[in-house]
Structures are given as C-alpha cells and as structure tokens.
Phi, psi and omega in degrees: 000119176271146178221160176251145176275139176211135178295140182299327178295321178288320180298324181301318182281345182241023188302315181298317179297316179296318179299321178295317179295321178297314183288313187277323187251351182075015180291146177239147181231135172261118183274132182238153174224121184054038178081356180257139177292131181235348181181182182211149169248118181226157177300146182303321180300318178293320179299313180297322178296320178297319178296316180297317179298317178298318179298315181296314183293338180266356181257105184298324180294318178295318178298319179297317179297320178295318178297318178297316180297319179294319178296318178295320179296318179295327180278001179083012179269083183253145182230154174221159179253131178275182185297334180275355178097001179279142178269139175220151181284138178273132179290136180291131178281144175281135180283141179262124182258000000 
C-alpha cells in the first residue's frame, strides 16, 4: 500500500476531497503533525484486511493450524474437496527434471 504524506492541518481543510480519493482511487494518506506520523486515512478494504490479519496473528490455535497445514503441504499431504463435500487426498505429482 503506497501512501502520501499530508500535514494534519492541511488534511483538515481537505477532508472530504481526501475521503473521496481514498474511497474512489484507493489512495492512502499518512497524517503528520510537526513531521511525525499521527494517523492514517486508508481504504476500508485495507483497514478490514489489517484487522483480519491482526485477529489471525493473535489467535494461537489458528496459527498452529496454519503451521500444520504448511508442513503437510511441504510433505506432499494435499487434500481437496469434491463437489459433494468429501475430502480426498491429492496424488503427489512426479517432478519432471
């Protein structure tokens, strides 16, 4: 996500314009006060993604499940679900050298 720096005093006078750019163009702004970052204006989709990522990273059970899934994938233990909802093991492909 790329962002533009804007002083909070300037952002205050252009808030509606900035909100439209965030919503319509996906632009993000880092708000500064005396040269220091104090906040951000980001698209709602990006904000929700950050919240979801934070939730996953703070849930130890989910992290453990992800680690297990990655280890199984590396070991070639792959599964897929068919149209009826049944899980079946995917046959490991032979690598072509």
